[in-house]
C-alpha positions as CSV (number, residue, x, y, z in Angstrom):
1,M,-28.5,-101.3,-41.0
2,S,-29.2,-99.3,-38.0
3,H,-27.9,-100.0,-34.2
4,D,-31.2,-101.1,-33.2
5,L,-31.9,-103.1,-36.4
6,K,-28.5,-104.9,-36.0
7,L,-29.4,-105.5,-32.3
8,K,-32.9,-106.8,-33.0
9,S,-31.5,-109.0,-35.8
10,Y,-28.8,-110.3,-33.1
11,W,-31.0,-111.2,-30.3
12,N,-33.8,-112.7,-32.7
13,N,-31.3,-115.1,-33.8
14,R,-30.2,-115.8,-30.1
15,Y,-33.9,-116.2,-28.8
16,E,-35.0,-118.6,-32.2
17,T,-33.9,-121.8,-29.9
18,G,-36.2,-120.4,-27.0
19,A,-34.9,-120.2,-23.4
20,I,-31.4,-120.3,-23.7
21,W,-30.4,-119.2,-20.2
22,G,-33.2,-121.6,-18.7
23,E,-36.6,-120.4,-16.8
24,D,-34.9,-119.5,-13.4
25,A,-34.5,-116.4,-12.4
26,C,-30.8,-114.2,-12.4
27,P,-29.3,-114.4,-8.9
28,S,-29.2,-110.4,-9.5
29,A,-33.2,-110.7,-9.7
30,V,-33.2,-112.4,-6.5
31,L,-31.4,-109.4,-4.6
32,A,-33.4,-106.8,-6.6
33,Q,-36.5,-108.1,-5.0
34,E,-35.4,-108.4,-1.6
35,C,-34.4,-104.7,-2.1
36,F,-37.5,-103.9,-3.8
37,R,-39.4,-105.2,-0.9
38,E,-37.0,-103.4,1.8
39,H,-37.9,-99.7,0.3
40,A,-41.7,-100.8,-0.6
41,V,-41.5,-100.4,-4.2
42,R,-44.8,-101.6,-6.2
43,S,-43.9,-100.7,-9.8
44,V,-41.0,-102.0,-11.8
45,L,-39.8,-101.4,-15.4
46,V,-37.6,-104.2,-16.6
47,P,-35.6,-103.1,-20.1
48,G,-34.3,-105.6,-22.0
49,C,-36.2,-108.1,-20.5
50,G,-35.0,-110.7,-23.1
51,Y,-38.0,-114.3,-22.8
52,G,-39.1,-112.9,-19.7
53,R,-37.4,-115.2,-16.4
54,N,-36.6,-112.1,-14.7
55,S,-39.8,-110.0,-15.5
56,L,-42.0,-113.4,-14.4
57,Y,-40.0,-114.0,-11.3
58,L,-40.7,-110.2,-10.4
59,A,-44.1,-110.4,-11.0
60,Q,-44.6,-113.4,-9.1
61,Q,-43.1,-111.8,-6.2
62,G,-46.4,-109.1,-6.5
63,F,-44.7,-106.3,-8.1
64,D,-46.3,-104.6,-11.0
65,V,-43.9,-105.1,-13.6
66,V,-43.9,-103.7,-17.5
67,A,-41.2,-105.4,-19.6
68,Y,-39.8,-104.9,-23.1
69,D,-37.2,-106.2,-25.1
70,I,-36.3,-105.2,-29.0
71,S,-36.8,-109.0,-29.7
72,D,-40.2,-109.8,-31.0
73,I,-39.4,-113.3,-30.8
74,A,-38.7,-113.0,-27.1
75,I,-41.6,-111.2,-26.2
76,A,-44.0,-113.9,-27.8
77,Y,-42.9,-116.0,-25.5
78,A,-42.5,-114.1,-22.4
79,A,-45.9,-112.8,-22.5
80,E,-47.3,-116.7,-23.4
81,Q,-45.4,-117.8,-20.6
82,A,-47.4,-114.8,-18.4
83,G,-50.4,-116.0,-19.9
84,R,-50.0,-119.3,-18.8
85,Q,-49.3,-118.1,-15.1
86,S,-52.0,-115.8,-15.4
87,L,-49.6,-113.2,-14.6
88,P,-50.7,-109.3,-15.2
89,L,-47.6,-108.6,-16.9
90,N,-47.2,-105.9,-19.7
91,Y,-45.0,-106.7,-22.5
92,E,-44.2,-104.5,-25.1
93,T,-41.7,-104.8,-28.1
94,G,-39.5,-101.7,-27.8
95,S,-35.7,-100.4,-28.2
96,L,-33.6,-99.6,-24.9
97,F,-32.5,-96.6,-26.9
98,D,-36.4,-95.4,-27.3
99,P,-38.8,-96.6,-25.1
100,A,-41.6,-94.6,-26.9
101,F,-44.8,-96.8,-25.6
102,L,-43.7,-95.6,-22.1
103,G,-44.4,-92.0,-22.6
104,E,-43.6,-89.8,-19.6
105,K,-44.2,-92.8,-17.1
106,Q,-42.2,-93.0,-14.5
107,F,-41.0,-96.2,-12.1
108,D,-40.8,-96.8,-8.1
109,A,-37.8,-99.3,-9.3
110,I,-36.0,-100.2,-12.7
111,Y,-34.3,-103.5,-13.3
112,L,-31.6,-104.6,-15.9
113,S,-29.9,-107.8,-16.0
114,N,-26.4,-107.9,-17.6
115,I,-27.7,-105.2,-20.5
116,I,-25.5,-102.1,-19.6
117,H,-22.3,-103.8,-20.0
118,L,-23.0,-104.8,-23.6
119,F,-22.2,-101.2,-25.2
120,M,-19.7,-98.7,-25.7
121,K,-18.9,-95.8,-23.6
122,E,-21.4,-93.4,-25.2
123,Q,-24.2,-95.7,-25.6
124,R,-23.6,-97.0,-21.8
125,E,-23.7,-93.2,-20.7
126,Q,-27.0,-92.7,-22.9
127,V,-28.8,-96.1,-21.5
128,L,-28.2,-94.5,-17.6
129,D,-29.7,-91.0,-18.6
130,I,-32.7,-92.6,-20.6
131,M,-33.1,-94.9,-17.0
132,T,-33.0,-92.3,-14.7
133,S,-35.6,-90.3,-16.6
134,L,-37.8,-93.4,-16.0
135,L,-37.3,-93.5,-12.5
136,K,-39.4,-91.3,-10.0
137,P,-37.5,-89.0,-7.5
138,G,-36.4,-91.7,-5.0
139,G,-36.5,-94.3,-7.5
140,I,-34.3,-97.3,-7.3
141,L,-32.3,-98.4,-9.9
142,A,-31.1,-102.1,-9.6
143,F,-28.9,-104.1,-12.3
144,S,-26.2,-106.3,-13.1
145,V,-22.9,-106.2,-14.9
146,V,-20.0,-108.1,-15.9
147,S,-16.8,-107.1,-13.4
148,I,-13.2,-106.8,-14.1
149,Y,-12.8,-110.0,-11.7
150,D,-14.4,-111.9,-14.7
151,T,-11.6,-114.1,-15.6
152,G,-13.6,-115.9,-18.3
153,N,-14.3,-112.6,-20.1
154,Y,-11.9,-109.3,-19.1
155,G,-9.0,-109.1,-21.3
156,K,-10.4,-111.8,-23.7
157,G,-10.8,-110.9,-27.4
158,E,-10.1,-107.5,-29.2
159,E,-10.2,-104.4,-26.3
160,V,-12.4,-102.2,-28.6
161,E,-12.4,-99.2,-25.7
162,P,-10.8,-99.3,-22.2
163,N,-12.0,-102.6,-20.5
164,T,-14.0,-103.3,-23.5
165,F,-13.8,-106.5,-25.2
166,M,-15.1,-108.3,-28.6
167,K,-14.7,-112.0,-27.3
168,H,-17.5,-113.1,-29.4
169,K,-18.6,-112.4,-32.7
170,D,-20.8,-108.8,-32.5
171,K,-21.1,-109.1,-28.8
172,L,-19.4,-106.3,-26.8
173,L,-18.4,-106.9,-22.6
174,H,-17.7,-103.9,-21.0
175,C,-16.1,-104.7,-17.5
176,Y,-16.3,-102.7,-14.5
177,D,-14.5,-101.7,-11.7
178,E,-15.6,-100.5,-8.5
179,Q,-14.3,-97.0,-9.0
180,E,-16.4,-96.9,-12.3
181,L,-19.7,-97.9,-10.9
182,D,-19.1,-95.1,-8.5
183,D,-18.1,-92.2,-11.1
184,M,-21.0,-93.5,-12.9
185,L,-23.8,-93.3,-10.5
186,K,-22.6,-90.9,-7.5
187,P,-23.8,-87.8,-9.6
188,H,-27.4,-88.6,-9.5
189,Y,-27.7,-91.5,-7.0
190,E,-26.6,-93.1,-3.4
191,F,-25.7,-96.7,-3.3
192,L,-28.1,-98.7,-1.3
193,K,-26.1,-102.4,-2.1
194,K,-22.9,-102.9,-4.2
195,C,-21.8,-106.4,-4.3
196,L,-20.2,-109.2,-6.4
197,H,-22.0,-112.5,-7.0
198,T,-21.6,-115.3,-9.6
199,Q,-23.9,-116.4,-12.3
200,V,-23.4,-119.3,-14.4
201,E,-24.8,-119.8,-17.9
202,P,-24.2,-120.7,-21.3
203,D,-22.1,-117.9,-23.6
204,P,-23.0,-117.7,-27.5
205,S,-20.8,-120.9,-28.1
206,G,-22.9,-122.3,-26.0
207,E,-20.4,-123.3,-23.2
208,L,-21.1,-122.9,-19.8
209,E,-19.3,-120.0,-18.3
210,E,-19.2,-118.5,-14.7
211,L,-19.8,-114.8,-14.9
212,K,-18.2,-112.6,-12.1
213,L,-20.8,-110.0,-11.6
214,W,-21.7,-106.8,-10.0
215,F,-24.7,-106.2,-8.2
216,V,-25.8,-102.5,-7.6
217,A,-29.2,-101.0,-6.3
218,A,-28.7,-97.3,-6.0
219,R,-31.6,-94.8,-5.2
220,R,-32.5,-91.8,-7.4
221,K,-31.1,-88.2,-5.9
């Protein structure tokens, strides 16, 4: 089974039960929209949007939002919610690694909620390259990722790469320190904001966990 098919199967199974993390936007989405407003952002891309809680929130704040996810179940749910609120969101089913439906379109900003840390190093680098290509020059990349200060996840399970752990079946988590964020972004970005924050949500086993996350907003050079 290809990597994308595995991802689609995993997330379709997760989303069969609906809004598994609730309907409220993530704390990082609130931080992102504050940054977007400050820098006069209009168009926002939300890759890996899941069932739409963050993309809906950003559209409610007045941004022009395009969002996509590999799970057709999640996208159907998100589109239904947007329709009920008469929000002009453009939802698509597509791969994080090959968003062909976007063509050569570029955006003022991109927001990723807890996405980049789900992959091995080579794939994380690939995701960043793709996101950079989808940003206009001077555009803003905003995202949240798990930190090494997250004691519920850091060091838990098999370490398959440095700071990358398989705590739950079929779900990797890479935990970032500040130096890695700097090394990852500084060649092509300048930091606008970098801070730690907390997010509480159910883990894959259904247990509530308190995530200690980085929020980063950076401008493409």
